[in-house]
N, C-alpha and C positions, 0 to 999 in steps of 0.2 A: 290577260291569258300568261303564264307566265315563257320565255323564252331562255331556253340553254343552252349549252355551247357542247358538242360531243364532247371535246377535250372533258368537261367535268362527268368525272365517269360516275359520280354517287349519284347525282341527280338522272342522268340518263339511266341510272338502274330505278334509280326511284319510280319514273316514266313507264319503262317496258318491261322489267324484271320485277315488281315490289313484292313484297317477301308475302307469301302467305300463311298468317301466325294462327295456331293451332286453338281452338274457340270449345276449352277444354269446358266449358258450362255448357254449353250447344250438344254438345256432345253427350255428358252425362243427362243433360236432359231429354233428347234424342233416342236412349239407350233405351232410360227406364219404359216410357212411351212404347216404342219397340216394344218390349220384354211384355208389356201388361196388355199388348192387343194380342199380339203370341200364344199369352197363357189365356186368356179371358175372352176373346174374341169379339163378339156382337156390346155384351155390357161396355169392356173398355172404347172401343171402336165408339156409341153411340158420348158415353161419358164426354169423351176429348172433341167428336164432332160440337159438341152444343159447347163446352166453354170457348176453344177457340176461333169456331167457322161461324157461331150463332146458329145451328139447324135448330130449328122448329118444325117442324113435320119431319114427313117420310126423306128417308135418305134416297131413293132410287125415283131418277124421272121417269115418269114414262113415255112410253112413244108418242099414244095422245098428245102428253103435256108436252113433250117438244114443240110438236105442230102448232100446238094451240099457242106458244111462245114467238116462235116460226115466225108467226103468221104477223105479229109485230113488229117485223123488223123492218126501217124501211125497204122501199122495193128497189132500189138501186145497191141500197147494204147487200141484200138476198143476193142483190144479180152481179157485187163485184166477188162475194164469196165462189158463186160457181164459176166464177172466169178461171182464180185465183183454182179452185181446186181441181179445173183442168189441167191446166201450168202444171200443178206440183203431180197429179196424176201421169200427165205425157213423161216426166221426167222420171217420175219412179218406175215406172216402168222396164222402161229403158237400163234402170239399175239393177232392173234381177238380177244373178248369178245364174249360169247356164248353164244347167248338166252336159256331161260328154263322155267318151268312152272310147281306150285307147285300147291299142295291142305295145305295150314294151318292148316285149319279144315274143318271139313263137309258142304257142300258148300262156303264156299270161296276160295279161288282163285287167287293166285298171278303170271305175269308173268313178261319177262323182255323181251322185244324187242330191240334188237342192229340192226341200221339204221344207213347205213352209211353217213357223211357232204354230204351234195348237191356240192360246190365248194370247194379249200381250194391253196392258194396262196405259195406258199412257197419261202425264199427269198437266194438268191445266192450270198455271197457277191463277187466281181468282183479288188479289188483290186492288194494287193499286189503279190497275186499269182492265178489262174486262180485253182477252187476248183468244177471238177466234182464231187467229191465224197458228196462233201455236198448236192446236187444236187439228185442225187443216194441217199441217207441217206431220204433225204424229202419225195420228190416223191411217191418212191414204198413201203415205209408201205402205205400214203398214198393210190395208185393203191389195193394193198393186200386187205386195209379195203373197198373198192365200192367204193370210191369216184372216178364220172365219170367226175368231170372237174376242170382237177388241172391246176395251172397257174402258170407261176416261173417266176423272174424276177433277172436281172442281168443286173449288170449296164456298164458291159464289157465283154456280152461273147464270147469267147476263142470259137475255134473251137471243142474242146475237154470239153468245157459244152455243146454243142450243142449237140454231139454224145451224151454224158448221156441224153440229153434232149428227145430224138427217144428212148435209151435202157429202160429209166425210164416209158416211156409213158406219158409225159406232153401234153396236149391239148394247150397252148399257149406259147410262150415265148415274152417277153419282155424287152426291152434293158433298161430297166430303176433302178437304184437303192439310197439309201437313205432313206433319212425321207420321200422325195417325193413318191416313190415306197411305200412306206407302210401307207401312206394314202390314194391315188388311191384303192388298194386292201381293204383296212378298208371303207371306204364308196363307191368307185365305180366312174367313170366317164365314158363318151361314150365313150372312149376306150379301157379303162379296165374295168373288171364287178367287180363288188365288191364279195367279198367271207367270205367265213362262221368262215374261222379260219385263221393266217396267223402264218407259222413254220420257222426257218430257222434261224442263225446265223449272225451277221452287227456287225459293228463297232458301237461307243455310241453313234452315233445320230441313226441308226435305233434301237438300246437297247432304247432310249428312245423315238422314234415315237413309238415300238410297248406297251412298257410301257402305254403309252397319249392314243390308237384306245382302250388299250384293255377291255371300257366299253360298247365299243360299236360295239367289234370284238375280236372273240376270239383269243390268243394266247398260244404259248406250254410254254413258263416262260420269265424271264428278264435274257436273255444272260449276263456276265459279261467277262474279259478275262479269255483267259484260265487254267489251272491247271494241275500239276501233283504230287502224294506223292505216294513216293514210303517207304515201313516198310521192310527191309533188316537187316538181323543179318550176311549173308554170301554176297561173288560178284557171279560172277565175277564184279570190280571195275568198269573193262570200259566197260562193256552192261547196267551196271547201271549210267554211266556216261554221254554216249550215249542220252540214252531215257530221261533223264534232256534237256539234246541239245535239241532232237529231239522237244518236249513237248515246249520248249525258243522260238524255230525258229516261230512261229506261229504268237508273236506279242511281241510287247516290255513290256508290260504289264503282260507278262505272269507268273503263278507260278510255282518254279520247285522246289519241298523239297526233301532232302532222311533224315529217322529219322532209328536209326543205334544207337543199345548200345552194337557195336563194335565199337571200338578207329580207331584201324588200318584200318579196311573196311573202316571208314570216312575219314584218311586221304588220300589212297589212292585213294578213286573217287574225292577227290578236287581237286589233282594232274590230273587227269587222263579230270576235267573237262577245269583247265588249260589250261591244254596243246591240249584238242582236238575242243576249246570253239575258234569261227571264230572271227577274225580278228574284222569283221564288222558287224553291221544288225541287227534285232532283238533280234537275241540269246545270244546274248551277251549285249544287253543295259539290256531284262528281265535276266539271269543269274546276273546279277550284282549290278539291283534294287531290286528285287523279290527271286532271289536262294540260298538257303544255305543248311545246314544239321545240325541237331540238333541232339545230345549226350544226350541218355536214358538210367535213371540206370538199367532198365529190359526193355524186348521187349513186356513184356504186359504195359508197360508205353508208349511204344513207339503207339501201338494199341489203348492207351488211346488217346492220341494224332489225332491222325488222325481220329478216328469214331468223335470227338470235334468238329474239322475242317471239316470235311464232305465232303474231294472234288470231284472236279467232275469226276477226273481218280485215283483210287488206286493199287497198285502194290505191293505186300507180298510174300514174299518169298517159302511157303509154302497150304495144306489145313487147317491144324491146325492154322496156323494164317486167315485164311480166316473165318472159320469158328466163328473167333472174331470181323466180322464186322459188322458191326449195320449200316452207315451211310455211302452212297458213291455211287454217278453216275452210275461209271462202274465199275469191279472190277475184274483186272487180275491177276493169280494167277502161279506161279513156274516162273525160269526164262525165260525159252522158249515162254514165254505169252507174247509176244514184247507188249507196247499199240499201239505204231503206227500200229498195223495188224490192231488192233480196229476200225482206222481210214480210213480203206479202204474195207477187204476182207474178215473179220469172219461173217461176217452178221449181230452184232452188232449192235444199233445206236451211232455214233457217236456227236449227238447234244443232251447235255447231260446239266446236269444244275451248275451250280457254283456258285461261294462267298455263300457255306454255303447252297443252294436251296436243294442240296442232303439230309437234315434230311427230307422232309417231299416228295419227288418225285424222280423216277430215268428218266432217259432217253428216249426219243421221240421212238413211239411204235406206233402199228396201231388203239391200243386203244387212241391214240387220237386224231381218224379221225371216231368216231362213236359216234352218242346218245342212252343214255339206257334209254329206255323209260318202266317203269311199270303201268302193266295192271291189276287193279282187276276186278275179278269179281265176284260177291255173289247173289247166290239163297234167297228166304223166308226164305230159313232152314239157309241158313248160318246165313242171319241178324242179323235170332231171336237168334243164338244162343251165338254170341256179342254185341249182343245189354246190355245186363246189363255192360259190357265192358266199350265200348262206353260211356253212361249215366252215371258209377261210374267216369270218366277221366274229363268228359267234366262237369256234378256239382262243383266237385272239381277245377276245373278251375277257375268256375265263369259263365260257357257260355254257359246258359240254353236253349238258340236257337240251339247249337249243338246237344242237348240231345234233342230237338223238332222234327230237322231233321231226327233220328230216328223213336220216336216213330210216326210222322203221318203218316210213310208208313207200320207204324203195325196195326195201326186205334184203338192207344191208347192218352189218351189225355197224360199221360206217360207212360217211360217202368219201370215195377218193375229194381230197382238197388239191387246188394249184401247189398251196405252199402251207407250211404250217410256221403258226408261231406259237412260243411260248411265252407264254406271257403269266405273271402270278392273279388269281381269280380274282373278280373286285366285285363291290354291287351295283346293278346296273342302274 
């Protein structure tokens, strides 16, 4: 595993802020698929499902078929699914935004209503590994928020995925994947119902399709390759190495980085990674291409670099460093807080922002599955009380029709204002 000095800015940037090249070929392919499904509906969807997903049979999996498949899943795995689901649900219920109502002035009240979305679509990858955890992480927060119709798609759903679908309360499950599945969820077909929002991770075609349909259908966020950044001044080195390898095995493009001021620890971790690294597979590819160790002058500099990179997963030594974190999709504190536990069983969500998006948002939560509607109520007394403020601001903007909307209600040709500000009219 390569080791670089923090003074080598080019090498540090390559590890922590690699440029995301626009893939024009993928974008063109996805645009054609989405347009085809949007225009032709089920015939186009079936064509792509048979070509890319190997579909041979019905698109939809019935509840009876799911139950039969779930019975073939080993009992301990089914128990693990139930435990993970229980923890995810407990956290998700705490995350649901609450409604409220308040008086901001006499006769003036503002209310926030929290209303669940009507229907959501959960994308579950079905490529290298079956991922029941991804289904749990997307469907359960939706159910906790009160969404009644949860549609899941997966190109090749294994029995363990079907078991997770039953546990999560999925309404309908389809054997679909890729850009064509995203298009079907976003625009609807005769078979696939249109959803209000699409969530869940996927490959570059799925990510490009989600970005494309975002103007017409809500999405969680644009998800790129997974990332882990570990900031540590002490070991155990073998634990750190194991965490780096674990995250790297997700994807050949995964990013796995240790930042430390401890040169001896850096050397030990590098040796451990080299010794433990699989001889082949995505982990080896990822660690060779996108893995590394950055040696800093201080732990403070290490934290500055971590915050600047806004990683998907950030692991730190202790609460002292945790207090310094400003940007991270998900934070794990202390040597026992293994990041992979967050992938499955802690209850926190593993659908997280990547490629620096943690600067502006956190991971998927039940708050992503509700509408927050503001309700305003004014009495005559309330309107009279705030009328001068409205008129002052409307006049300052040159929008006299706005001012008249208040004055006509109060039976006046104009409303006395505290002051008049003459400014040129402009577009609002």
